[in-house]
VEXDREN-2710 file (C-alpha; in Angstrom, 1 decimal):
% VEXDREN-2710
k/r/px/py/pz
1/MET/-23.2/-19.6/-15.2
2/PRO/-21.8/-17.1/-17.8
3/HIS/-19.8/-14.0/-16.4
4/GLU/-19.6/-10.9/-18.5
5/PHE/-16.6/-9.0/-17.1
6/ALA/-14.6/-11.4/-15.2
7/VAL/-14.8/-15.5/-13.9
8/SER/-12.2/-17.2/-11.4
9/GLY/-11.6/-21.0/-10.7
10/LEU/-9.9/-23.5/-8.0
11/TRP/-8.0/-25.5/-9.1
12/LYS/-6.6/-28.5/-5.8
13/ASP/-5.6/-31.3/-8.0
14/GLU/-2.3/-32.5/-8.6
15/PHE/-1.0/-31.5/-12.3
16/ASP/-2.4/-33.2/-15.1
17/ASP/-1.9/-31.7/-18.2
18/GLU/-4.9/-33.2/-20.2
19/LYS/-7.0/-32.1/-17.3
20/LEU/-5.9/-28.8/-16.7
21/ARG/-6.3/-28.5/-20.7
22/LEU/-10.2/-29.2/-19.8
23/TRP/-10.4/-26.9/-17.0
24/ALA/-8.8/-24.1/-18.8
25/GLN/-11.2/-24.2/-21.6
26/SER/-14.3/-24.9/-19.3
27/LEU/-13.1/-21.7/-17.2
28/ARG/-12.8/-19.7/-20.5
29/GLY/-16.4/-21.0/-21.5
30/GLN/-17.7/-19.4/-18.2
31/LEU/-17.0/-15.3/-19.8
32/ARG/-19.2/-14.3/-22.0
33/ALA/-16.8/-11.6/-23.3
34/PRO/-15.5/-12.0/-26.6
35/ARG/-11.8/-11.4/-25.3
36/VAL/-10.1/-11.9/-21.8
37/SER/-7.9/-8.6/-21.7
38/LEU/-5.9/-10.4/-18.5
39/GLY/-5.5/-12.9/-16.4
40/LEU/-4.1/-13.5/-13.0
41/VAL/-2.6/-16.8/-11.1
42/PHE/-1.3/-17.1/-7.8
43/MET/-0.1/-21.0/-6.7
44/THR/1.0/-22.5/-3.9
45/PRO/4.5/-23.8/-4.1
46/GLN/3.4/-28.1/-4.7
47/TYR/2.7/-26.8/-8.4
48/PHE/6.7/-25.5/-8.5
49/ASP/7.4/-27.8/-10.7
50/HIS/5.3/-27.5/-13.1
51/ALA/4.7/-24.1/-13.5
52/ALA/6.2/-23.5/-16.7
53/GLN/3.9/-25.9/-18.0
54/ILE/0.9/-24.7/-16.2
55/LEU/1.2/-21.2/-18.0
56/GLU/1.5/-22.3/-20.7
57/VAL/-1.7/-24.3/-20.6
58/LEU/-3.5/-21.2/-19.3
59/ARG/-1.7/-18.9/-22.3
60/VAL/-3.5/-21.4/-24.5
61/HIS/-6.8/-22.8/-23.5
62/ALA/-8.0/-20.1/-21.4
63/GLN/-7.0/-17.2/-24.2
64/ILE/-4.9/-15.1/-21.9
65/PRO/-3.2/-12.4/-23.9
66/LEU/-1.3/-11.0/-21.1
67/LEU/-0.8/-13.1/-17.6
68/LEU/0.2/-12.2/-14.0
69/GLY/0.8/-13.6/-10.8
70/CYS/3.2/-15.3/-8.2
71/SER/3.1/-17.7/-6.0
72/GLY/2.0/-18.0/-2.0
73/GLY/1.4/-19.3/1.1
74/GLY/-2.8/-18.9/0.6
75/LEU/-5.0/-17.9/-1.7
76/ILE/-8.5/-15.9/-2.4
77/ILE/-11.2/-16.5/-4.6
78/GLY/-14.9/-15.0/-4.4
79/GLY/-15.4/-15.1/-0.9
80/ARG/-13.6/-17.6/0.2
81/GLU/-9.8/-17.8/2.3
82/ILE/-7.8/-20.9/1.3
83/GLU/-4.8/-21.4/3.8
84/ASP/-2.5/-24.6/4.6
85/GLN/-4.4/-26.2/1.4
86/ARG/-2.4/-27.0/-2.0
87/GLY/-4.3/-24.6/-5.0
88/LEU/-4.1/-23.0/-7.6
89/VAL/-6.3/-20.0/-8.6
90/VAL/-7.0/-18.3/-12.0
91/SER/-8.9/-15.0/-12.8
92/LEU/-9.7/-13.9/-16.4
93/PHE/-11.0/-10.4/-16.6
94/ALA/-12.2/-8.1/-20.0
95/LEU/-11.6/-5.1/-19.2
96/PRO/-13.5/-2.5/-21.6
97/GLY/-10.8/0.2/-22.9
98/ALA/-7.9/-0.6/-20.9
99/GLU/-4.6/-0.2/-21.9
100/LEU/-2.0/-3.0/-20.2
101/HIS/1.7/-3.6/-19.8
102/GLY/2.9/-6.1/-18.2
103/VAL/7.1/-6.1/-17.3
104/HIS/9.5/-7.9/-15.2
105/PHE/12.2/-5.6/-13.6
106/THR/15.5/-6.5/-11.7
107/GLN/17.5/-5.8/-8.0
108/GLU/20.1/-4.6/-10.3
109/GLN/18.1/-2.1/-12.4
110/VAL/17.0/-0.6/-9.0
111/GLU/20.9/-0.1/-8.0
112/GLN/21.2/1.6/-11.4
113/SER/18.3/3.5/-11.8
114/GLY/19.3/6.7/-13.0
115/GLY/15.7/8.3/-11.9
116/PRO/11.8/8.3/-12.9
117/GLU/13.5/9.0/-17.0
118/ALA/15.6/5.5/-16.4
119/TRP/12.1/3.8/-14.9
120/HIS/10.2/4.9/-18.0
121/SER/12.7/3.4/-20.3
122/ILE/13.0/0.2/-18.5
123/THR/8.7/0.1/-18.6
124/GLY/8.4/1.9/-21.3
125/LEU/5.7/4.1/-19.9
126/ASN/5.4/7.8/-19.1
127/PRO/3.0/8.6/-16.4
128/ASP/0.3/9.1/-18.5
129/ARG/0.2/6.1/-19.9
130/VAL/-0.5/4.8/-16.3
131/ASN/-3.7/5.0/-14.2
132/GLY/-2.2/2.4/-11.3
133/TRP/0.2/-0.9/-11.2
134/LEU/-0.6/-4.5/-9.9
135/VAL/2.9/-5.2/-8.7
136/PHE/4.5/-9.0/-7.1
137/ALA/7.9/-9.2/-5.9
138/ASP/10.4/-11.7/-4.7
139/PRO/10.6/-10.3/-1.0
140/PHE/14.0/-11.9/-1.2
141/THR/16.1/-10.8/-4.0
142/LEU/14.2/-6.8/-4.0
143/ASP/14.7/-4.6/-2.3
144/ALA/11.4/-3.6/-2.0
145/GLU/11.3/0.0/-0.2
146/SER/14.2/1.2/-2.1
147/TRP/11.9/-0.4/-5.8
148/LEU/8.6/1.5/-4.2
149/ALA/10.5/5.1/-3.7
150/ASP/11.7/5.1/-7.2
151/TRP/8.3/4.5/-8.7
152/ASN/7.0/6.8/-6.2
153/GLU/8.7/9.3/-7.6
154/ALA/8.4/7.9/-11.2
155/TYR/4.5/7.8/-11.1
156/PRO/3.7/10.3/-8.6
157/GLY/-0.1/9.9/-7.4
158/LYS/-0.8/6.5/-9.2
159/PRO/-1.7/3.3/-7.2
160/ILE/0.3/0.9/-6.7
161/GLN/-1.1/-2.6/-5.6
162/GLY/0.2/-6.0/-4.6
163/GLY/2.2/-7.8/-2.6
164/LEU/5.1/-9.7/-1.9
165/ALA/4.9/-13.2/-2.9
166/GLY/5.2/-16.4/-0.9
167/GLY/6.4/-19.3/-1.2
168/ASN/8.9/-22.1/0.1
169/PRO/10.4/-20.0/3.5
170/THR/12.7/-22.4/4.3
171/ARG/14.6/-22.1/1.3
172/GLN/13.8/-18.6/0.3
173/ARG/12.3/-19.1/-3.0
174/VAL/9.1/-18.2/-4.5
175/GLN/8.2/-17.2/-7.8
176/LEU/6.5/-14.6/-10.4
177/TYR/4.7/-14.9/-13.0
178/LEU/4.4/-13.2/-16.5
179/ASP/3.2/-14.9/-19.6
180/GLY/4.7/-18.0/-19.9
181/ALA/8.1/-16.9/-18.2
182/VAL/9.1/-17.7/-14.5
183/HIS/11.1/-15.7/-12.9
184/GLU/12.6/-16.2/-9.6
185/GLU/14.0/-13.0/-8.5
186/GLY/13.0/-8.9/-9.0
187/GLY/9.6/-8.1/-9.4
188/VAL/6.5/-8.5/-11.9
189/GLY/3.9/-5.6/-12.4
190/VAL/1.1/-4.9/-15.1
191/ALA/0.2/-1.3/-15.3
192/VAL/-3.9/-0.2/-16.1
193/GLY/-4.4/2.5/-18.2
194/GLY/-6.6/3.6/-20.6
195/ARG/-10.3/3.5/-19.5
196/VAL/-9.5/1.4/-16.3
197/GLU/-8.4/2.8/-13.5
198/LEU/-7.6/0.7/-9.7
199/LEU/-9.5/2.0/-7.0
200/SER/-7.8/0.8/-3.9
201/LEU/-8.6/0.6/-0.2
202/ILE/-5.8/-0.4/1.8
203/SER/-6.7/-1.5/5.9
204/GLN/-4.0/-2.0/8.3
205/GLY/-5.6/-3.4/11.0
206/CYS/-5.8/-0.9/13.1
207/THR/-8.3/1.6/15.4
208/PRO/-6.8/5.0/16.7
209/ILE/-6.9/5.7/20.8
210/GLY/-6.6/9.0/22.5
211/GLU/-6.4/12.3/20.6
212/THR/-3.8/13.3/17.3
213/TRP/-0.7/15.2/18.4
214/THR/1.7/17.3/16.2
215/ILE/5.5/15.3/16.9
216/THR/7.9/18.3/17.8
217/LYS/11.5/16.8/18.0
218/VAL/13.1/13.6/16.4
219/GLU/15.9/12.3/15.9
220/ASN/16.4/10.1/12.8
221/ASN/14.0/7.0/14.0
222/PHE/13.6/8.2/17.9
223/ILE/10.7/10.5/18.3
224/ARG/12.0/12.9/21.3
225/GLU/8.8/15.1/21.8
226/ILE/5.0/15.0/21.1
227/ALA/3.4/18.8/22.0
228/ASN/6.4/20.0/23.5
229/ARG/6.4/17.0/25.9
230/PRO/8.7/13.6/26.0
231/ALA/6.9/11.4/23.6
232/TYR/7.2/8.6/26.3
233/GLU/4.7/10.7/28.7
234/VAL/2.4/11.7/26.0
235/LEU/1.9/7.7/25.3
236/ALA/1.6/6.6/28.7
237/GLU/-1.3/9.3/29.4
238/THR/-3.1/8.0/26.0
239/PHE/-2.7/4.1/27.5
240/ASN/-4.0/5.2/31.1
241/GLN/-7.1/7.3/30.2
242/LEU/-8.3/3.9/28.1
243/SER/-10.8/1.9/29.7
244/GLU/-9.6/-1.4/31.5
245/GLU/-11.1/-3.2/28.9
246/GLU/-9.5/-0.7/26.3
247/GLN/-6.0/-1.9/28.1
248/ASN/-6.3/-5.2/28.2
249/GLN/-6.0/-5.0/24.3
250/ALA/-4.1/-2.7/24.1
251/ARG/-1.4/-4.4/25.8
252/GLY/1.2/-5.6/23.2
253/ASN/-0.4/-4.2/20.5
254/LEU/0.0/-0.3/20.8
255/PHE/1.8/1.4/17.2
256/ILE/1.8/4.9/15.6
257/GLY/-0.1/6.5/12.8
258/LEU/2.0/8.6/11.0
259/VAL/0.0/11.2/9.1
260/VAL/0.6/11.3/5.3
261/ASN/-0.9/14.4/4.1
262/GLU/-0.9/17.1/5.9
263/TYR/-3.4/19.5/3.7
264/LEU/-6.3/17.8/4.6
265/GLU/-8.6/19.8/7.2
266/ASP/-9.1/16.4/9.2
267/PHE/-8.0/13.1/9.5
268/HIS/-9.4/10.4/9.8
269/ARG/-9.1/6.1/10.0
270/GLY/-6.8/5.4/6.5
271/ASP/-5.0/8.8/6.7
272/PHE/-2.5/7.2/8.6
273/LEU/0.4/4.8/8.2
274/VAL/0.7/2.5/10.6
275/ARG/4.1/1.5/11.9
276/ASN/5.6/-0.4/14.5
277/ILE/6.5/1.0/18.1
278/LEU/10.2/-0.5/18.9
279/GLY/10.5/0.4/22.0
280/GLY/10.4/3.3/24.9
281/ASP/12.6/4.7/27.3
282/PRO/10.4/6.3/30.0
283/GLN/13.9/8.4/31.9
284/SER/14.7/10.3/28.2
285/GLY/11.4/10.0/27.3
286/SER/11.9/8.5/23.9
287/LEU/9.9/6.1/21.9
288/ALA/11.6/4.5/19.0
289/VAL/9.5/4.0/15.6
290/GLY/9.8/1.9/12.2
291/ALA/9.6/4.7/10.5
292/LEU/11.4/8.5/10.0
293/PRO/8.8/11.0/11.0
294/ARG/9.0/14.3/10.6
295/THR/8.9/17.6/12.7
296/GLY/5.7/19.1/12.8
297/GLN/3.8/15.6/11.6
298/THR/1.0/14.9/12.8
299/MET/0.4/11.5/14.9
300/GLN/-2.1/9.1/16.4
301/PHE/-1.1/6.0/18.5
302/GLN/-3.3/3.0/17.6
303/ARG/-4.4/-0.7/18.4
304/ARG/-4.0/-3.6/16.5
305/ASP/-5.9/-6.8/16.8
306/ALA/-8.6/-9.2/15.5
307/ALA/-11.4/-6.6/16.9
308/ALA/-9.7/-3.7/15.6
309/ALA/-9.0/-4.8/12.4
310/THR/-12.9/-5.7/11.9
311/GLU/-13.5/-2.4/12.8
312/ASP/-11.2/-0.8/10.7
313/MET/-11.7/-3.1/7.7
314/ASN/-15.5/-2.5/8.2
315/GLU/-15.3/1.5/8.4
316/LEU/-13.2/1.5/5.0
317/LEU/-15.2/-0.8/3.2
318/ASP/-18.4/1.5/4.4
319/ARG/-16.6/5.0/3.0
320/LEU/-15.2/2.9/-0.6
321/LEU/-18.7/2.8/-1.4
322/PRO/-19.9/5.7/-2.5
323/ARG/-17.1/6.1/-4.8
324/LEU/-18.2/2.8/-6.9
325/LYS/-21.4/5.0/-8.1
326/ASP/-21.4/6.2/-11.8
327/ARG/-18.7/3.0/-11.8
328/ILE/-18.3/-0.1/-13.2
329/ILE/-16.8/-2.7/-11.2
330/TYR/-15.3/-5.4/-13.4
331/GLY/-13.9/-7.6/-10.4
332/GLY/-11.1/-7.3/-8.3
333/CYS/-8.2/-8.5/-6.4
334/LEU/-7.2/-8.5/-2.4
335/PHE/-4.1/-9.2/-1.0
336/ASP/-3.9/-10.2/2.4
337/CYS/-0.8/-10.0/5.2
338/ASN/-0.1/-14.4/5.8
339/GLY/-0.7/-12.7/9.5
340/ARG/-4.3/-12.6/8.7
341/GLY/-7.0/-14.9/7.9
342/ARG/-7.6/-18.2/10.8
343/HIS/-4.2/-16.8/12.6
344/LEU/-5.8/-13.3/13.7
345/PHE/-9.2/-13.3/13.1
346/GLY/-10.0/-17.3/14.7
347/GLN/-12.3/-17.9/11.5
348/PRO/-12.1/-19.1/8.1
349/ASP/-12.5/-16.2/5.0
350/HIS/-12.9/-13.0/7.5
351/ASP/-11.5/-10.6/4.9
352/ALA/-12.9/-11.5/1.8
353/ARG/-16.6/-12.5/3.0
354/LEU/-16.7/-8.6/4.4
355/VAL/-15.3/-6.9/0.7
356/GLN/-18.4/-9.7/-0.9
357/GLU/-20.8/-8.5/2.2
358/LYS/-20.1/-4.9/1.8
359/ALA/-18.5/-4.4/-1.9
360/GLY/-20.4/-7.1/-3.6
361/PRO/-20.8/-9.4/-5.5
362/LEU/-17.3/-9.3/-7.2
363/GLU/-14.6/-11.8/-9.2
364/LEU/-12.4/-11.6/-6.0
365/THR/-8.9/-13.3/-6.4
366/GLY/-5.1/-12.7/-4.7
367/PHE/-3.3/-14.5/-2.1
368/PHE/-1.4/-14.3/1.7
369/CYS/1.7/-12.4/1.4
370/ASN/5.0/-11.8/3.3
371/GLY/3.8/-7.5/3.0
372/GLU/1.6/-5.9/0.8
373/ILE/1.6/-3.1/-1.4
374/GLY/-0.9/0.1/-1.2
375/PRO/-1.3/3.4/-1.6
376/VAL/-2.0/6.0/1.8
377/GLY/-2.7/9.3/0.5
378/PRO/-0.8/10.5/-2.3
379/ARG/2.0/7.6/-1.9
380/ASN/2.5/4.0/-1.4
381/PHE/3.8/1.7/0.8
382/LEU/4.9/-1.6/1.7
383/HIS/2.6/-2.5/4.6
384/GLY/2.5/-5.8/7.7
385/TYR/-0.9/-6.9/8.7
386/THR/-2.6/-5.2/5.5
387/ALA/-5.6/-6.2/3.3
388/SER/-4.8/-4.1/0.2
389/LEU/-8.0/-4.6/-2.2
390/ALA/-7.6/-3.2/-5.8
391/LEU/-10.8/-2.7/-7.7
392/PHE/-10.9/-3.0/-11.6
393/ALA/-13.3/0.4/-12.3
394/GLY/-14.6/1.8/-15.7
395/GLN/-17.2/4.2/-16.3
396/VAL/-20.6/3.9/-16.8
END
């Protein structure tokens, strides 16, 4: 069936130049648009040795002017999540009025960065030319937290979505793809500008418990006091006020949510940056968390499990739907933590299926990540156990 703006295909066979060429031509033939704007490719490590050849076949025979992607341990296409299987997914997007620009960057550039202007020079792009970024990075060679902190300053308020590539963890080897080049360090990205934007959904897999509080005393990553009380005491009180069933669900699954934008009148699901509770000391009353909270910051404890992740995804998708009105959705990308999927939900296709049920039908592509990138409030963060959904949106 012909597709107007996007089409995706899954290749599961061994590498065969001739068969892949015909498959790429067939995929291009399914797209009605006169030109492809962007191609995305994600592949499992079984294709590492042939990656350069695969990229060249796709660029030539699927007629892709800008090709971006990376390796992953699992793949996403349509409403399917393909885990623990060999395969490569290719998606072709026609994005009318989009201005797209691909870049590759390195850890050396992160270490030598002289601030926002330096990154504008490296990428060749000022903020006014960027509506959002898709970025895939190597978790073994790039300090993603430092890079992301830089880009939050260089491109303020712009969504940055994607993930850390997967591959062969025993050899600490992943691949990044930009046009015909295979990179094994740094990061690759495409800036989306012009008349196309990225609409974002970040589902961190948690549901809030208890009430919101104000942090009143911190020291580095230790929360000493919440509402002028020992932090551990507030956590224990919150837990004890749960029902017996909720307590059973929360044991071993407690996290902290930190509000990113304090200017909101009310705080809801999606307004919190979720981070680990690393430990607690009932004697000192302190909690150690996987973040650097601020005195005066609003927080709420969170529970993460399969039921909470399903609830979170459903509610955030419901809240996304009004934003899709008066928009043309050309397709989307879903970047899922490799700790989700069957490992978390006990069933296949959970997140991709929910996206299709709530926001579809749409062409969806993506992969399972070693860390997910996406915005909470006005800033972008590196997440875990998260689903990062990016939709290509144009004006009607």
